[in-house]
Structures are given as structure tokens and as C-alpha cells.
Backbone as a printed PyTorch tensor [residue, N CA C, xyz], in Angstrom:
tensor([[[ -32.0490, -121.9380,  144.1090],
         [ -31.4130, -120.9000,  143.3330],
         [ -31.8590, -121.0350,  141.8800]],

        [[ -32.2410, -119.9130,  141.2670],
         [ -32.6880, -119.8970,  139.8750],
         [ -31.7060, -119.0530,  139.0720]],

        [[ -31.2860, -119.5820,  137.9520],
         [ -30.3850, -118.8340,  137.0730],
         [ -31.1370, -118.5060,  135.7910]],

        [[ -30.8710, -117.3150,  135.2530],
         [ -31.5210, -116.9180,  134.0050],
         [ -30.5660, -116.0630,  133.1940]],

        [[ -30.6950, -116.1560,  131.9030],
         [ -29.9140, -115.2970,  131.0150],
         [ -30.7400, -114.0610,  130.7120]],

        [[ -30.1840, -112.8930,  131.0080],
         [ -30.8880, -111.6390,  130.7850],
         [ -30.0730, -110.7580,  129.8510]],

        [[ -30.7570, -109.9640,  129.0320],
         [ -30.0230, -108.9930,  128.2100],
         [ -29.2990, -107.9960,  129.1180]],

        [[ -28.1910, -107.4630,  128.6410],
         [ -27.4000, -106.5170,  129.4190],
         [ -28.2520, -105.3470,  129.8990]],

        [[ -29.1380, -104.8080,  129.0360],
         [ -29.9580, -103.6590,  129.4270],
         [ -30.8320, -103.9840,  130.6240]],

        [[ -31.3340, -105.2020,  130.7000],
         [ -32.1720, -105.5950,  131.8290],
         [ -31.3410, -105.7830,  133.0860]],

        [[ -30.1290, -106.3130,  132.9330],
         [ -29.2600, -106.4870,  134.0930],
         [ -28.9420, -105.1230,  134.6910]],

        [[ -28.6570, -104.1390,  133.8340],
         [ -28.3730, -102.7930,  134.3170],
         [ -29.5770, -102.2230,  135.0420]],

        [[ -30.7650, -102.4400,  134.4810],
         [ -31.9740, -101.9220,  135.1100],
         [ -32.2320, -102.6050,  136.4440]],

        [[ -32.0790, -103.9230,  136.4890],
         [ -32.3220, -104.6640,  137.7250],
         [ -31.3260, -104.2420,  138.7880]],

        [[ -30.0450, -104.0740,  138.4100],
         [ -29.0620, -103.6670,  139.4120],
         [ -29.3210, -102.2280,  139.8540]],

        [[ -29.8560, -101.3890,  138.9750],
         [ -30.1690, -100.0140,  139.3540],
         [ -31.3040,  -99.9760,  140.3610]],

        [[ -32.2600, -100.8980,  140.2390],
         [ -33.3860, -100.9300,  141.1590],
         [ -32.9580, -101.4140,  142.5390]],

        [[ -31.8290, -102.0870,  142.6320],
         [ -31.3970, -102.6960,  143.8880],
         [ -30.9540, -101.6730,  144.9170]],

        [[ -30.5950, -100.4720,  144.4970],
         [ -30.1650,  -99.4610,  145.4500],
         [ -28.6650,  -99.4740,  145.6100]],

        [[ -28.1900,  -98.6670,  146.5280],
         [ -26.7650,  -98.5000,  146.7730],
         [ -26.3860,  -99.3340,  147.9830]],

        [[ -25.5770, -100.3710,  147.7850],
         [ -25.2100, -101.2820,  148.8680],
         [ -24.3770, -100.5810,  149.9260]],

        [[ -23.5630,  -99.5840,  149.5390],
         [ -22.7150,  -98.8880,  150.5020],
         [ -23.5020,  -97.9240,  151.3700]],

        [[ -24.6160,  -97.4310,  150.8360],
         [ -25.4580,  -96.4980,  151.5970],
         [ -26.8920,  -96.9930,  151.5610]],

        [[ -27.2560,  -97.9190,  152.4500],
         [ -28.6140,  -98.4670,  152.4350],
         [ -29.6610,  -97.3590,  152.5070]],

        [[ -30.7480,  -97.5770,  151.7800],
         [ -31.8310,  -96.5930,  151.7470],
         [ -31.6110,  -95.5220,  150.6940]],

        [[ -30.4290,  -95.5020,  150.0670],
         [ -30.1410,  -94.5270,  149.0230],
         [ -30.3280,  -95.2090,  147.6680]],

        [[ -31.3610,  -94.8410,  146.9230],
         [ -31.6000,  -95.5240,  145.6510],
         [ -30.5030,  -95.2290,  144.6420]],

        [[ -30.2760,  -96.2010,  143.7810],
         [ -29.3200,  -95.9980,  142.6930],
         [ -29.9480,  -95.0520,  141.6740]],

        [[ -29.1750,  -94.6350,  140.7140],
         [ -29.6690,  -93.7180,  139.6920],
         [ -30.6900,  -94.3690,  138.7720]],

        [[ -31.2000,  -93.5870,  137.8360],
         [ -32.1950,  -94.1160,  136.8980],
         [ -31.5600,  -95.1270,  135.9370]],

        [[ -32.4040,  -95.9470,  135.3290],
         [ -31.9620,  -96.9230,  134.3380],
         [ -32.9890,  -96.9720,  133.2140]],

        [[ -32.5130,  -96.9630,  131.9810],
         [ -33.3910,  -97.0660,  130.8120],
         [ -33.3270,  -98.4900,  130.2900]],

        [[ -34.4900,  -99.1420,  130.1790],
         [ -34.5680, -100.4940,  129.6220],
         [ -34.9110, -100.4300,  128.1400]],

        [[ -35.7640,  -99.4930,  127.7420],
         [ -36.1490,  -99.3630,  126.3460],
         [ -36.9740,  -98.1210,  126.1170]],

        [[ -37.3050,  -97.8570,  124.8560],
         [ -38.1620,  -96.7290,  124.5160],
         [ -38.8230,  -96.9870,  123.1800]],

        [[ -39.9460,  -96.3070,  122.9640],
         [ -40.7050,  -96.4810,  121.7270],
         [ -41.4980,  -95.2140,  121.4610]],

        [[ -41.5850,  -94.7720,  120.2050],
         [ -40.9620,  -95.2800,  118.9930],
         [ -39.4770,  -94.9450,  118.9870]],

        [[ -38.7560,  -95.4840,  118.0160],
         [ -37.3180,  -95.2930,  117.9520],
         [ -36.8950,  -94.3020,  116.8720]],

        [[ -37.8820,  -93.6260,  116.2600],
         [ -37.5510,  -92.5820,  115.2990],
         [ -38.6700,  -91.5640,  115.2350]],

        [[ -38.3250,  -90.3820,  114.7420],
         [ -39.2980,  -89.3170,  114.5660],
         [ -38.7330,  -88.2670,  113.6390]],

        [[ -39.5780,  -87.3430,  113.1680],
         [ -39.1320,  -86.3260,  112.2100],
         [ -38.2220,  -85.2750,  112.8460]],

        [[ -37.3980,  -84.6360,  112.0100],
         [ -36.4850,  -83.6130,  112.5090],
         [ -37.2260,  -82.4050,  113.0800]],

        [[ -38.4880,  -82.2410,  112.7140],
         [ -39.2880,  -81.1320,  113.2440],
         [ -39.7060,  -81.3200,  114.6850]],

        [[ -39.4190,  -82.4900,  115.2630],
         [ -39.7580,  -82.7620,  116.6600],
         [ -41.2210,  -83.1050,  116.8320]],

        [[ -41.6400,  -83.2070,  118.0830],
         [ -43.0310,  -83.4670,  118.4130],
         [ -43.3890,  -84.9200,  118.6400]],

        [[ -42.4700,  -85.8470,  118.3930],
         [ -42.7550,  -87.2660,  118.6100],
         [ -42.7960,  -87.5470,  120.1070]],

        [[ -43.8760,  -88.1780,  120.5630],
         [ -43.9930,  -88.5570,  121.9740],
         [ -43.3360,  -89.9210,  122.1410]],

        [[ -42.2990,  -89.9760,  122.9630],
         [ -41.5210,  -91.1900,  123.1720],
         [ -41.7670,  -91.6970,  124.5850]],

        [[ -42.1490,  -92.9620,  124.6910],
         [ -42.3400,  -93.5720,  126.0060],
         [ -41.0560,  -94.2980,  126.3800]],

        [[ -40.4930,  -93.9180,  127.5230],
         [ -39.2440,  -94.4980,  128.0140],
         [ -39.5780,  -95.3820,  129.2050]],

        [[ -39.1010,  -96.6250,  129.1720],
         [ -39.3470,  -97.5310,  130.2940],
         [ -38.0280,  -97.8720,  130.9700]],

        [[ -38.1000,  -98.1600,  132.2460],
         [ -36.9050,  -98.4800,  133.0120],
         [ -37.2060,  -98.4230,  134.4880]],

        [[ -36.4440,  -97.6610,  135.2240],
         [ -36.6620,  -97.5570,  136.6590],
         [ -35.8920,  -96.3980,  137.2470]],

        [[ -36.2440,  -96.0650,  138.4660],
         [ -35.5900,  -94.9710,  139.1730],
         [ -35.9330,  -93.6060,  138.6150]],

        [[ -37.1020,  -93.5000,  137.9740],
         [ -37.4790,  -92.2490,  137.3220],
         [ -38.1650,  -91.2390,  138.2480]],

        [[ -38.5070,  -91.6470,  139.4740],
         [ -39.2890,  -90.7460,  140.3290],
         [ -38.6000,  -89.4120,  140.5920]],

        [[ -37.2850,  -89.3620,  140.5650],
         [ -36.5820,  -88.1050,  140.8130],
         [ -35.9980,  -87.4900,  139.5560]],

        [[ -36.5150,  -87.8460,  138.3970],
         [ -35.9530,  -87.3440,  137.1350],
         [ -36.0660,  -85.8270,  137.0520]],

        [[ -34.9770,  -85.2090,  136.6320],
         [ -34.9460,  -83.7500,  136.4990],
         [ -34.8090,  -83.2950,  135.0440]],

        [[ -34.5390,  -84.2330,  134.1410],
         [ -34.4040,  -83.8570,  132.7420],
         [ -34.3220,  -85.0660,  131.8380]],

        [[ -34.7350,  -84.8650,  130.5920],
         [ -34.6210,  -85.8840,  129.5560],
         [ -34.0210,  -85.1850,  128.3510]],

        [[ -33.0710,  -85.8520,  127.7000],
         [ -32.4770,  -85.2550,  126.5040],
         [ -32.2820,  -86.3040,  125.4230]],

        [[ -32.2750,  -85.8290,  124.2030],
         [ -32.0210,  -86.6290,  123.0130],
         [ -30.6260,  -86.2130,  122.5690]],

        [[ -29.6210,  -86.9440,  123.0000],
         [ -28.2450,  -86.5160,  122.7750],
         [ -28.0100,  -85.2330,  123.5460]],

        [[ -27.5730,  -84.1970,  122.8410],
         [ -27.3230,  -82.9070,  123.4940],
         [ -28.5440,  -81.9840,  123.4500]],

        [[ -29.6340,  -82.4610,  122.8670],
         [ -30.8380,  -81.6440,  122.7240],
         [ -31.8360,  -81.9790,  123.8380]],

        [[ -32.1770,  -81.0190,  124.6910],
         [ -33.1680,  -81.2930,  125.7370],
         [ -34.5300,  -81.6160,  125.1160]],

        [[ -35.2670,  -82.5190,  125.7540],
         [ -36.6250,  -82.8370,  125.3000],
         [ -37.4600,  -81.5650,  125.3320]],

        [[ -38.4070,  -81.4530,  124.3980],
         [ -39.3070,  -80.2940,  124.3900],
         [ -40.0950,  -80.2530,  125.6970]],

        [[ -40.4520,  -81.4290,  126.2080],
         [ -41.0980,  -81.5630,  127.5100],
         [ -41.0160,  -83.0310,  127.9180]],

        [[ -41.2540,  -83.3050,  129.1970],
         [ -41.3160,  -84.6890,  129.6450],
         [ -42.2360,  -84.7790,  130.8490]],

        [[ -42.7820,  -85.9630,  131.0480],
         [ -43.6890,  -86.1950,  132.1760],
         [ -43.3660,  -87.5530,  132.7920]],

        [[ -43.2000,  -87.5570,  134.1090],
         [ -42.9690,  -88.8030,  134.8360],
         [ -44.3350,  -89.4400,  135.0660]],

        [[ -44.5990,  -90.5540,  134.4000],
         [ -45.8790,  -91.2470,  134.5210],
         [ -45.8980,  -92.1610,  135.7380]],

        [[ -44.7380,  -92.7590,  136.0590],
         [ -44.5840,  -93.6560,  137.2010],
         [ -43.0900,  -93.8020,  137.4540]],

        [[ -42.7040,  -94.5010,  138.5040],
         [ -41.2740,  -94.7080,  138.7370],
         [ -40.5870,  -95.4950,  137.6110]],

        [[ -41.3690,  -96.1180,  136.7310],
         [ -40.7900,  -96.9320,  135.6590],
         [ -41.1040,  -96.4280,  134.2530]],

        [[ -41.8760,  -95.3410,  134.1190],
         [ -42.2550,  -94.8340,  132.7900],
         [ -42.1910,  -93.3090,  132.7510]],

        [[ -41.5500,  -92.8130,  131.6950],
         [ -41.5190,  -91.3750,  131.4070],
         [ -41.9550,  -91.2050,  129.9560]],

        [[ -42.7390,  -90.1710,  129.6780],
         [ -42.9980,  -89.8040,  128.2890],
         [ -42.2550,  -88.4940,  128.0300]],

        [[ -41.5810,  -88.4330,  126.8890],
         [ -40.8290,  -87.2460,  126.5150],
         [ -41.1890,  -86.8610,  125.0920]],

        [[ -41.2270,  -85.5660,  124.8290],
         [ -41.5160,  -85.0670,  123.4850],
         [ -40.1870,  -84.6930,  122.8330]],

        [[ -39.9200,  -85.3060,  121.6790],
         [ -38.6690,  -85.0610,  120.9630],
         [ -38.5910,  -83.6020,  120.5270]],

        [[ -37.4140,  -83.0030,  120.6440],
         [ -37.2400,  -81.6160,  120.2060],
         [ -37.0580,  -81.5440,  118.6900]],

        [[ -37.1340,  -80.3430,  118.1570],
         [ -36.7900,  -80.1220,  116.7510],
         [ -35.2690,  -80.0620,  116.6500]],

        [[ -34.7260,  -80.6600,  115.6080],
         [ -33.2820,  -80.6020,  115.3640],
         [ -33.0650,  -80.0790,  113.9520]],

        [[ -31.8680,  -79.5810,  113.6890],
         [ -31.5990,  -78.9370,  112.4080],
         [ -31.3220,  -79.9060,  111.2710]],

        [[ -31.0200,  -81.1630,  111.6010],
         [ -30.7110,  -82.1430,  110.5560],
         [ -30.9620,  -83.5390,  111.1050]],

        [[ -30.9450,  -84.5230,  110.2330],
         [ -31.1230,  -85.8950,  110.6660],
         [ -29.9410,  -86.3480,  111.5090]],

        [[ -30.2030,  -87.1510,  112.5190],
         [ -29.1260,  -87.6870,  113.3340],
         [ -29.6200,  -88.8740,  114.1420]],

        [[ -28.6620,  -89.6670,  114.5960],
         [ -28.9250,  -90.7760,  115.5090],
         [ -28.3350,  -90.3850,  116.8480]],

        [[ -29.1120,  -90.5400,  117.9080],
         [ -28.6300,  -90.1130,  119.2090],
         [ -29.1920,  -90.9890,  120.3170]],

        [[ -28.5250,  -91.0100,  121.4380],
         [ -28.9760,  -91.7720,  122.6060],
         [ -29.8780,  -90.8940,  123.4690]],

        [[ -30.7990,  -91.5370,  124.1720],
         [ -31.6480,  -90.8300,  125.1280],
         [ -30.9550,  -90.8060,  126.4870]],

        [[ -31.1640,  -89.7340,  127.2410],
         [ -30.5890,  -89.6040,  128.5770],
         [ -31.6950,  -89.1870,  129.5390]],

        [[ -31.7420,  -89.8390,  130.7010],
         [ -32.6480,  -89.4320,  131.7750],
         [ -31.7580,  -89.0210,  132.9380]],

        [[ -31.9350,  -87.7840,  133.3790],
         [ -31.1140,  -87.2460,  134.4590],
         [ -31.9290,  -87.1850,  135.7380]],

        [[ -31.2580,  -87.5010,  136.8340],
         [ -31.8600,  -87.4190,  138.1610],
         [ -30.7570,  -86.9920,  139.1270]],

        [[ -31.1410,  -86.6090,  140.3240],
         [ -30.1470,  -86.2220,  141.3240],
         [ -29.1920,  -87.3560,  141.6490]],

        [[ -29.6400,  -88.5800,  141.4690],
         [ -28.8160,  -89.7470,  141.8100],
         [ -27.9910,  -90.2630,  140.6350]],

        [[ -28.0450,  -89.5940,  139.4690],
         [ -27.2420,  -90.0230,  138.3230],
         [ -27.9550,  -89.8270,  137.0020]],

        [[ -27.3220,  -90.2980,  135.9520],
         [ -27.8680,  -90.1850,  134.5990],
         [ -27.8750,  -91.5570,  133.9450]],

        [[ -28.9760,  -91.8850,  133.2830],
         [ -29.0790,  -93.1320,  132.5250],
         [ -29.0100,  -92.8030,  131.0490]],

        [[ -28.3630,  -93.6670,  130.2810],
         [ -28.2550,  -93.5110,  128.8320],
         [ -28.7990,  -94.7610,  128.1690]],

        [[ -29.6110,  -94.5750,  127.1310],
         [ -30.1680,  -95.7240,  126.4120],
         [ -29.0660,  -96.4750,  125.6830]],

        [[ -29.3130,  -97.7580,  125.4540],
         [ -28.3330,  -98.5440,  124.7110],
         [ -28.6870,  -98.6360,  123.2310]],

        [[ -29.7430,  -97.9240,  122.8120],
         [ -30.1450,  -97.8450,  121.3970],
         [ -30.2660,  -96.3860,  121.0120]],

        [[ -30.2090,  -96.1360,  119.7100],
         [ -30.3370,  -94.7760,  119.1930],
         [ -31.7800,  -94.4220,  118.8810]],

        [[ -32.1010,  -93.1520,  119.0710],
         [ -33.3190,  -92.5610,  118.5270],
         [ -32.8720,  -91.8790,  117.2400]],

        [[ -33.6030,  -92.0760,  116.1520],
         [ -33.2260,  -91.5290,  114.8560],
         [ -34.1650,  -90.3950,  114.4630]],

        [[ -33.5810,  -89.2350,  114.2130],
         [ -34.3330,  -88.1050,  113.6760],
         [ -34.2610,  -88.2350,  112.1520]],

        [[ -35.4140,  -88.4050,  111.5260],
         [ -35.4430,  -88.6130,  110.0900],
         [ -35.9130,  -87.3510,  109.3750]],

        [[ -35.4840,  -87.2190,  108.1440],
         [ -35.8810,  -86.0650,  107.3510],
         [ -35.5190,  -86.2830,  105.8980]],

        [[ -35.7800,  -85.2680,  105.1240],
         [ -35.4300,  -85.2610,  103.7010],
         [ -34.1490,  -84.4470,  103.5810]],

        [[ -33.0630,  -85.1050,  103.2070],
         [ -31.8010,  -84.4060,  102.9730],
         [ -31.6960,  -84.2120,  101.4680]],

        [[ -31.9280,  -82.9980,  101.0080],
         [ -32.0420,  -82.7240,   99.5730],
         [ -30.7310,  -83.0940,   98.8610]],

        [[ -30.8040,  -84.1080,   97.9690],
         [ -29.6020,  -84.5250,   97.2460],
         [ -29.3810,  -83.6700,   96.0000]],

        [[ -28.1830,  -83.7350,   95.4550],
         [ -27.8860,  -83.0600,   94.1940],
         [ -28.2950,  -84.0080,   93.0640]],

        [[ -29.2580,  -83.5930,   92.2590],
         [ -29.6990,  -84.4150,   91.1270],
         [ -29.5430,  -83.6910,   89.7960]],

        [[ -28.9120,  -82.5400,   89.8290],
         [ -28.6980,  -81.7890,   88.5890],
         [ -27.8970,  -82.6410,   87.6160]],

        [[ -28.2950,  -82.6100,   86.3580],
         [ -27.7080,  -83.3680,   85.2500],
         [ -28.1730,  -84.8240,   85.2090]],

        [[ -28.9160,  -85.2930,   86.2240],
         [ -29.4530,  -86.6570,   86.1930],
         [ -30.6860,  -86.7050,   85.2940]],

        [[ -30.9330,  -87.8640,   84.7190],
         [ -32.1850,  -88.0800,   84.0170],
         [ -33.3000,  -88.1110,   85.0610]],

        [[ -34.5170,  -87.8090,   84.6330],
         [ -35.6430,  -87.6820,   85.5560],
         [ -35.8930,  -88.9760,   86.3350]],

        [[ -35.8540,  -90.1250,   85.6760],
         [ -36.1090,  -91.3980,   86.3680],
         [ -35.0860,  -91.6290,   87.4760]],

        [[ -33.8170,  -91.3640,   87.2080],
         [ -32.7880,  -91.5380,   88.2410],
         [ -32.9800,  -90.5110,   89.3570]],

        [[ -33.3030,  -89.2780,   89.0030],
         [ -33.5230,  -88.2270,   90.0060],
         [ -34.6330,  -88.6370,   90.9770]],

        [[ -35.7130,  -89.2310,   90.4590],
         [ -36.8100,  -89.6890,   91.3160],
         [ -36.3090,  -90.7180,   92.3350]],

        [[ -35.5130,  -91.6780,   91.8690],
         [ -34.9830,  -92.7190,   92.7660],
         [ -34.0710,  -92.1220,   93.8350]],

        [[ -33.2220,  -91.1940,   93.4390],
         [ -32.3020,  -90.5600,   94.3790],
         [ -33.0680,  -89.7570,   95.4260]],

        [[ -34.1010,  -89.0380,   94.9990],
         [ -34.9050,  -88.2550,   95.9440],
         [ -35.6000,  -89.1500,   96.9710]],

        [[ -36.1840,  -90.2360,   96.5090],
         [ -36.8680,  -91.1640,   97.4260],
         [ -35.8740,  -91.7640,   98.4110]],

        [[ -34.6930,  -92.1420,   97.9420],
         [ -33.6670,  -92.7120,   98.8230],
         [ -33.2190,  -91.7030,   99.8760]],

        [[ -33.3280,  -90.4130,   99.5860],
         [ -32.9320,  -89.3590,  100.5280],
         [ -34.0740,  -88.9500,  101.4590]],

        [[ -35.2190,  -89.6410,  101.3830],
         [ -36.3470,  -89.3260,  102.2580],
         [ -37.2280,  -88.2090,  101.7420]],

        [[ -37.1140,  -87.9040,  100.4490],
         [ -37.8720,  -86.8130,   99.8350],
         [ -38.8770,  -87.3760,   98.8280]],

        [[ -39.6950,  -86.4870,   98.2670],
         [ -40.6060,  -86.8540,   97.1740],
         [ -40.4310,  -85.8500,   96.0520]],

        [[ -40.7860,  -86.2870,   94.8640],
         [ -40.7410,  -85.3880,   93.7130],
         [ -41.9550,  -84.4680,   93.7870]],

        [[ -41.6920,  -83.1890,   93.6540],
         [ -42.7720,  -82.2090,   93.6160],
         [ -43.1290,  -81.8910,   92.1760]],

        [[ -43.2590,  -80.6310,   91.8940],
         [ -43.6140,  -80.1880,   90.5450],
         [ -42.4100,  -80.3460,   89.6180]],

        [[ -42.6420,  -80.9000,   88.4390],
         [ -41.5990,  -81.0360,   87.4170],
         [ -41.9600,  -80.0700,   86.2990]],

        [[ -41.0910,  -79.0990,   86.0530],
         [ -41.3450,  -78.0680,   85.0480],
         [ -40.3590,  -78.2270,   83.9000]],

        [[ -40.8960,  -78.3120,   82.6780],
         [ -40.0580,  -78.4040,   81.4740],
         [ -39.7780,  -77.0190,   80.9360]],

        [[ -38.5560,  -76.7800,   80.5190],
         [ -38.2680,  -75.5360,   79.8020],
         [ -38.7610,  -75.7170,   78.3680]],

        [[ -39.0070,  -74.6340,   77.6910],
         [ -39.5930,  -74.7180,   76.3400],
         [ -38.7230,  -75.4950,   75.3670]],

        [[ -37.4280,  -75.4460,   75.5460],
         [ -36.5250,  -76.1080,   74.5990],
         [ -36.2020,  -77.5490,   75.0080]],

        [[ -36.9850,  -78.1330,   75.8890],
         [ -36.7060,  -79.4800,   76.3980],
         [ -36.7900,  -80.5260,   75.2960]],

        [[ -35.8240,  -81.4320,   75.3310],
         [ -35.8210,  -82.5660,   74.4070],
         [ -35.4890,  -83.8160,   75.2060]],

        [[ -35.9610,  -84.9490,   74.6890],
         [ -35.6970,  -86.1990,   75.3920],
         [ -34.2940,  -86.6860,   75.0640]],

        [[ -33.6000,  -87.3320,   75.9780],
         [ -34.0190,  -87.6630,   77.3340],
         [ -33.9550,  -86.4250,   78.2300]],

        [[ -34.9770,  -86.2730,   79.0650],
         [ -35.0520,  -85.1200,   79.9520],
         [ -34.0290,  -85.2440,   81.0720]],

        [[ -33.3540,  -84.1360,   81.3610],
         [ -32.3670,  -84.0810,   82.4410],
         [ -32.7090,  -82.9230,   83.3660]],

        [[ -32.3790,  -83.0820,   84.6330],
         [ -32.6350,  -82.0530,   85.6390],
         [ -31.6270,  -80.9320,   85.4540]],

        [[ -32.1320,  -79.6900,   85.3970],
         [ -31.2280,  -78.5350,   85.3020],
         [ -31.2580,  -77.6930,   86.5810]],

        [[ -32.2720,  -77.8970,   87.4210],
         [ -32.3420,  -77.1680,   88.6970],
         [ -33.2940,  -77.8950,   89.6340]],

        [[ -33.0760,  -77.6990,   90.9350],
         [ -33.9710,  -78.2660,   91.9410],
         [ -34.1730,  -77.2450,   93.0550]],

        [[ -35.3590,  -77.2730,   93.6230],
         [ -35.7140,  -76.3760,   94.7250],
         [ -36.4290,  -77.1750,   95.7880]],

        [[ -36.0930,  -77.0520,   97.0220],
         [ -35.0050,  -76.2870,   97.6070],
         [ -33.6390,  -76.8150,   97.1700]],

        [[ -32.6220,  -76.0440,   97.4760],
         [ -31.2610,  -76.3680,   97.0520],
         [ -30.7170,  -77.6140,   97.7490]],

        [[ -29.8130,  -78.3300,   97.0880],
         [ -29.1860,  -79.5100,   97.6760],
         [ -28.4740,  -79.1840,   98.9950]],

        [[ -28.4790,  -80.1670,   99.8830],
         [ -27.7920,  -80.0300,  101.1690],
         [ -28.6850,  -79.6150,  102.3200]],

        [[ -29.8870,  -79.1260,  102.0280],
         [ -30.7970,  -78.6980,  103.0880],
         [ -31.4960,  -79.8970,  103.7120]],

        [[ -31.8500,  -79.7600,  104.9850],
         [ -32.6520,  -80.7690,  105.6840],
         [ -34.0750,  -80.2490,  105.8030]],

        [[ -35.0330,  -81.0780,  105.3910],
         [ -36.4500,  -80.7340,  105.4530],
         [ -37.1920,  -81.8670,  106.1540]],

        [[ -38.4610,  -81.6540,  106.4120],
         [ -39.2830,  -82.7040,  107.0140],
         [ -39.3130,  -83.9400,  106.1150]],

        [[ -39.5190,  -85.1250,  106.6790],
         [ -39.5920,  -86.3400,  105.8500],
         [ -40.6310,  -86.1910,  104.7440]],

        [[ -40.3320,  -86.7250,  103.5840],
         [ -41.2230,  -86.7170,  102.4190],
         [ -41.5190,  -85.3230,  101.8760]],

        [[ -40.6370,  -84.3660,  102.1420],
         [ -40.8180,  -83.0230,  101.5800],
         [ -40.7330,  -83.1110,  100.0580]],

        [[ -41.5020,  -82.2720,   99.3880],
         [ -41.5170,  -82.2670,   97.9220],
         [ -40.3850,  -81.3860,   97.3930]],

        [[ -39.6520,  -81.9460,   96.4350],
         [ -38.5750,  -81.2350,   95.7770],
         [ -39.0000,  -80.9690,   94.3340]],

        [[ -39.0390,  -79.6930,   93.9620],
         [ -39.4470,  -79.3160,   92.6100],
         [ -38.2430,  -79.3900,   91.6730]],

        [[ -38.4900,  -79.9270,   90.4870],
         [ -37.4350,  -80.1070,   89.4950],
         [ -37.7360,  -79.2770,   88.2560]],

        [[ -36.6750,  -78.7230,   87.6830],
         [ -36.7720,  -78.0450,   86.3960],
         [ -35.9460,  -78.8950,   85.4430]],

        [[ -36.5530,  -79.2780,   84.3140],
         [ -35.8890,  -80.2080,   83.3880],
         [ -35.7800,  -79.6290,   81.9790]],

        [[ -34.8090,  -80.1570,   81.2470],
         [ -34.6060,  -79.7590,   79.8700],
         [ -34.2780,  -81.0040,   79.0670]]])
């Protein structure tokens, strides 16, 4: 007899591969062991490789409540899925659906983006730091004719609160 310590995700996958003891010959549902990469842009399009088991009868893959843009069963243990576009950044679990059940990942997939922060009235140096922390970049900085130092932000485009692709440029108007 051999004993080993296994992570919970692997135990779930191994027990899923064992089948249904009450109904021999009836495979258990799918199981997700892991996936890579673990993040992608809110615009979608990231190809995610999901590993596990029981995938031969998969009928759907979703990122939380958002169905995958597409998916392909590569083998009984590997599926590739294309992340959908989402309206804002979020962390969500992956789901693989099959006639025999649904598997849920034990880790989150993160949709990343630029969440435009409010930087009006901030000095330019602070505004730059805040934009970078929000996943954005500074775009064009335009001075009004009456600008005096220290320069402060009087407007930003696009408007605060919007979700854009990662590293989107935010234009600043300063005075």
C-alpha cells in the first residue's frame, strides 16, 4: 500500500476519473485540475488551456456566467477555450459542462482592463501613478494657455468609471 499527499484539486480529479461506483460503466462528470493562462483582457480572445479529465462529453465551457467564445476538446484530459469579451474587469471561475455533470475550477480567471480613475484636481505626477495603478497609461497631455505650475488635471478622456482594454491611453487636460 502506498500513501501520498495530494492537493484537493487532484483528489477531485482522480475521484472523477474513477467512475460511478453505484452504476458501473457510467463515467463520473468532468473535473478541472488547472488552466493556463490565468488572466486575459476584457476584450476577450485569450486561448485558455484547461486540464483535467472527463472532457470527452463536454457540451460547454463558461467563464463564470459568460459562455466561452468557442472551445475545442483536444483530448479526454485537455480542452482549449477562447475567453469571451466582458464589459468590465472581473474574477471568475471556469466551468466545463457535460451530460454527466459540471466541473468548476478552484482558481479564478481574471479579466484585466483599464478602469479609468478620477484624477481631476490631482497634480500630473500623482495622476500618472493613479492611472498606471488602474491598468491605464497616460496619453496626450494638453496644457491650457493659462496653465501655471504646479500643473493640475482639469479633465480626462475617456471619462472616469469606464472599462477599457489594458494599458489604454487616457488623455489629460491640465492647467
